[in-house]
C-alpha positions in Angstrom: 0.0 0.0 0.0 1.4 3.4 -1.0 1.8 6.0 1.7 -0.5 8.9 1.8 0.8 12.0 0.0 -0.3 15.6 -0.5 -1.9 16.3 -3.8 -1.2 19.5 -5.7 -4.0 21.5 -7.1 -4.7 20.5 -10.7 -4.5 24.2 -11.8 -3.6 27.6 -10.4 -5.5 29.8 -12.8 -9.2 30.0 -13.6 -10.9 32.1 -16.2 -14.0 34.2 -15.9 -14.6 35.0 -19.5 -11.4 36.7 -20.6 -10.3 37.5 -17.1 -7.8 35.2 -15.4 -8.3 34.5 -11.7 -4.9 33.5 -10.3 -4.6 31.7 -7.0 -1.2 33.2 -6.3 -2.5 36.7 -6.6 -5.5 35.9 -4.5 -3.3 34.4 -1.7 -1.2 37.5 -1.7 -4.2 39.8 -1.4 -5.7 37.6 1.3 -2.4 37.7 3.2 -2.3 41.5 3.0 -5.9 41.8 4.3 -5.2 39.5 7.2 -2.0 41.5 8.1 -3.8 44.8 8.0 -6.7 43.5 10.1 -4.4 42.0 12.8 -2.0 44.9 12.8 -4.9 47.4 13.3 -6.1 45.4 16.4 -2.7 45.3 17.9 -2.0 48.9 17.1 -5.2 50.1 18.7 -4.5 47.9 21.8 -1.2 49.7 22.2 -2.9 53.1 22.3 -3.0 53.9 18.6 -5.8 55.3 16.5 -8.2 53.0 14.7 -7.7 53.2 10.9 -4.2 54.5 11.1 -2.9 51.1 9.9 -4.9 51.4 6.7 -3.2 54.7 6.0 0.2 53.1 6.5 -0.8 50.2 4.2 -1.5 52.6 1.4 2.2 53.4 1.4 3.7 50.1 2.6 2.0 47.6 0.4 2.9 49.1 -3.0 6.5 49.7 -1.8 6.6 46.1 -0.5 5.4 44.6 -3.8 8.0 46.6 -5.8 10.7 45.7 -3.3 9.8 42.0 -3.4 9.9 41.9 -7.1 13.2 43.8 -7.4 14.9 41.4 -5.0 13.6 38.4 -7.0 14.9 40.0 -10.2 18.3 40.7 -8.6 18.7 37.2 -7.3 17.2 35.4 -10.4 18.2 37.8 -13.1 19.3 35.1 -15.6 15.7 33.9 -16.0 14.8 37.3 -17.4 17.9 38.9 -18.7 20.2 36.0 -19.4 20.6 34.0 -22.6 17.1 32.9 -23.8 15.4 35.0 -21.0 12.3 37.1 -21.4 12.8 40.6 -20.0 9.1 41.5 -20.4 8.3 38.6 -18.0 10.0 40.5 -15.3 6.8 42.5 -15.0 4.5 39.5 -14.6 4.3 39.6 -10.8 1.1 37.4 -10.9 3.2 34.4 -12.1 5.2 34.4 -8.8 8.5 35.7 -7.8 8.4 38.0 -4.8 11.4 38.0 -2.4 10.4 38.6 1.2 13.7 40.3 1.9 13.0 43.1 -0.6 9.4 43.3 0.3 10.1 43.9 4.0 13.0 46.3 3.2 11.1 48.6 0.8 7.8 48.1 2.5 9.5 49.4 5.6 10.5 52.5 3.7 6.8 53.1 2.7 5.7 52.5 6.3 8.4 54.9 7.6 7.1 57.7 5.2 3.5 57.2 6.4 4.5 57.1 10.1 6.7 60.1 9.8 3.9 62.2 8.4 1.9 61.6 11.7 4.8 61.6 14.1 4.5 57.9 15.0 7.7 55.9 15.7 8.3 53.3 13.0 9.5 50.8 15.7 6.1 51.0 17.5 4.3 50.3 14.2 6.6 47.5 13.3 6.0 45.8 16.7 2.3 45.9 16.1 2.7 44.6 12.6 5.1 41.7 13.2 2.6 38.8 13.7 0.4 40.0 10.9 3.3 40.1 8.5 4.5 36.6 9.2 0.9 35.3 8.9 0.6 37.0 5.6 3.7 35.2 4.5 2.1 31.9 5.5 -1.0 32.6 3.4 1.3 33.6 0.5 3.0 30.2 0.6 -0.3 28.7 -0.4 0.2 30.5 -3.7 3.4 28.5 -4.3 1.4 25.4 -3.7 -1.1 26.3 -6.5 1.8 27.2 -8.7 3.6 23.9 -8.1 6.9 25.8 -7.2 9.5 26.1 -4.5 9.5 22.4 -3.5 12.3 20.2 -2.4 14.0 16.9 -3.5 12.1 13.7 -4.2 11.1 11.9 -1.0 9.3 8.8 0.3 7.9 10.6 3.3 4.1 10.2 3.9 3.6 13.9 3.5 5.4 14.1 0.2 3.9 16.5 -2.3 2.6 15.2 -5.6 3.7 17.1 -8.7 1.6 16.8 -11.9 2.3 17.5 -15.5 0.2 20.6 -16.4 -0.5 21.4 -20.1 -2.3 24.1 -22.1 -5.7 22.5 -22.8 -5.8 24.0 -26.3 -2.3 23.1 -27.5 -1.2 20.3 -25.2 2.1 22.1 -24.6 3.6 22.0 -21.1 2.4 25.0 -19.0 3.1 24.6 -15.3 1.7 28.0 -14.2 -1.3 28.5 -16.5 -2.0 24.9 -17.5 -4.2 22.1 -16.2 -3.3 18.7 -14.9 -5.4 16.4 -17.2 -3.7 13.3 -15.7 -3.5 13.2 -11.9 -0.7 10.6 -11.9 2.2 12.2 -10.1 5.4 12.7 -12.1 7.3 13.2 -8.9 6.7 13.2 -5.1 8.8 15.8 -3.4 9.5 17.6 -0.1 6.7 20.1 0.5 9.0 23.0 1.5 6.2 25.5 1.0 4.2 23.6 3.7 7.2 23.6 6.1 7.5 27.3 5.8 3.8 27.9 6.2 3.7 25.9 9.4 6.9 27.6 10.7 5.5 31.0 10.0 2.4 30.3 12.1 4.5 29.1 14.9 6.6 32.3 14.8 3.4 34.4 14.8 2.2 32.7 17.9 5.6 33.0 19.6 5.7 36.8 18.9 2.2 37.3 20.3 2.9 35.3 23.5 6.2 36.8 24.3 5.0 40.3 23.5 2.2 39.9 26.1 4.5 38.5 28.7 7.5 40.8 28.2 5.8 44.0 26.9 8.1 44.2 24.0 8.8 47.7 22.6 11.3 49.7 20.5 11.1 47.2 17.6 11.9 44.1 19.7 8.7 42.3 18.7 9.6 42.9 15.1 13.2 41.7 15.7 11.8 38.6 17.3 9.7 37.9 14.2 12.7 38.4 11.9 15.0 36.2 14.0 12.4 33.5 14.2 11.5 33.5 10.5 15.1 33.6 9.3 16.1 30.7 11.6 13.4 28.5 10.0 14.1 29.9 6.5 17.8 29.0 6.8 17.0 25.3 7.3 14.1 25.2 4.8 16.2 26.9 2.1 18.7 24.0 2.3 15.9 21.6 1.4 14.8 23.4 -1.8 15.9 22.4 -5.2 14.4 25.1 -7.4 16.9 27.2 -9.4 18.6 29.9 -7.4 21.6 32.2 -7.5 24.5 30.5 -5.7 27.4 32.2 -4.0 30.6 31.0 -2.3 30.8 28.0 -4.6 27.4 26.2 -4.3 25.5 28.0 -1.5 22.1 29.4 -2.2 22.1 33.1 -1.8 19.0 33.1 0.4 20.9 30.8 2.9 23.5 33.5 3.3 21.0 36.3 3.6 18.9 34.4 6.2 22.0 33.7 8.3 23.2 37.4 8.3 19.7 38.8 9.0 19.2 36.3 11.8 22.3 37.4 13.6 21.4 41.1 13.2 17.9 40.6 14.4 19.0 38.6 17.4 21.6 41.2 18.4 19.0 43.9 18.2 16.5 41.9 20.3 19.0 41.3 23.0 20.5 44.8 23.1 17.6 47.2 22.7 15.6 48.1 25.8 13.0 50.7 26.7 9.3 51.3 27.4 6.6 51.4 24.7 6.5 54.5 22.5 3.8 57.1 22.6 1.2 56.5 19.8 -0.8 59.7 20.3 0.5 61.1 17.0 -1.7 58.6 15.2 -4.8 60.2 16.6 -6.8 62.5 14.2 -6.9 66.2 14.9 -4.3 68.8 15.8 -0.7 67.7 15.9 0.8 66.9 19.3 1.8 70.0 21.3 -0.9 72.2 19.9 -3.0 74.2 22.3 -6.0 71.9 22.0 -4.1 68.8 23.0 -2.6 65.7 21.4 -5.8 64.0 20.6 -7.8 66.8 19.1 -10.1 67.1 22.1 -11.2 70.7 22.9 -9.8 72.0 26.2 -12.2 72.5 29.1 -14.0 75.8 28.8 -14.5 76.1 32.6 -11.0 77.2 33.4 -9.8 79.0 36.5 -9.2 82.1 34.5 -12.9 82.2 33.4 -14.1 81.5 36.9 -12.1 84.6 38.1 -13.7 86.6 35.3 -17.1 85.5 36.5 -16.3 86.5 40.1 -15.1 90.0 39.0 -18.3 90.4 37.0 -20.4 89.6 40.1 -18.6 92.1 42.2 -19.1 94.8 39.5 -22.9 94.1 39.4 -23.1 94.3 43.3 -21.3 97.6 43.2 -23.8 98.9 40.6 -26.7 97.8 42.8 -25.2 99.4 45.9 -22.6 102.1 45.0 -22.0 103.2 48.6 -21.1 99.7 50.0 -17.6 98.2 50.4 -17.7 95.0 48.3 -15.3 93.3 50.7 -17.1 94.4 53.9 -18.3 91.3 55.9 -16.5 89.0 53.5 -15.2 86.9 56.4 -18.7 86.4 57.8 -20.5 83.2 57.0 -23.1 84.9 54.9 -20.5 86.6 52.7 -22.6 89.8 52.7 -22.8 92.9 54.9 -23.8 92.3 58.5 -26.7 94.7 58.1 -30.0 93.0 59.1 -31.8 91.5 56.1 -35.2 93.1 57.1 -33.8 96.6 56.6 -33.0 96.0 52.9 -35.2 97.6 50.3 -35.8 96.2 46.8 -33.2 98.5 45.4 -30.6 97.2 47.9 -31.2 93.5 47.0 -27.9 92.1 45.6 -28.0 90.9 42.1 -28.0 87.2 41.5 -24.6 85.6 41.0 -23.6 85.0 37.4 -23.9 81.2 38.0 -27.7 81.6 38.4 -28.2 82.9 34.9 -25.9 80.4 33.0 -27.6 77.1 33.8 -29.2 76.2 30.5 -26.9 77.9 28.0 
């Protein structure tokens, strides 16, 4: 009896009329939505304004997509610009090929621009975003499954991944990305490295959330923990992959080197940096921090000491107008606060005017 294996999807593209619906693109979009939603919840829980994360995403997502593609082109340039390559295909992002290193780097530039416009520390935003980013990466790996790409060497493990021969249904020509598997007989059973990374990313997300709650991570330490955790797993998983990749130092995949260097840098940052959580009041709508109306746009209290003094002076003026010959401070130390003259000797003209507070009740 053959061991159980993991089947690949028979296709990764569906057509609604002339419009192609690509699973890879849908996974990327779903990951972005998940990341924005989770980051917003964490950002608000840390004292930030609801909706601010969406404003940052408007900058970070396009920058990240461009950065991810540029990294892929830089490390796999022969596919597009080498002998027999297709330079135009460098623009076909929907066919796969986004390097996480470039996406995080350039996406961080976009996030920095958005945060700087509102006076929010980038490190505080990064800490809130860390679990969402790595979960988005996990969802994105499902796109590699649909594309039948980024797998490892042949294996006899029970969880081996079945690879099918996909063809163009009209011509019968091989087409792994846009074709359909008419025959579900596996041509190969390989290590599902996409699945290893997907599971590892979920573990890293849980680790960041748990340690962030227990240790009150701040100043970019939650983000550094995510980077260190992700790169540790990526270092090992990258060694299992057999897809074409740029190799350095003889026969070492470039992503192995990058993962190792970034891991060390992130770990050092996590261990060295300390400090309390940053102030997120700049994310609030309204006047900028330091303005007379406060940091959150809330109007100041109109009943200030200065206004109460004005009301008291107005009351004294009205009493003097009602009784010009009287000393306004005479008898001030007595409990009644008025002249010690018997009340039954007052006339209507001598009756003190009502205090200002009696005429302001319903205004």
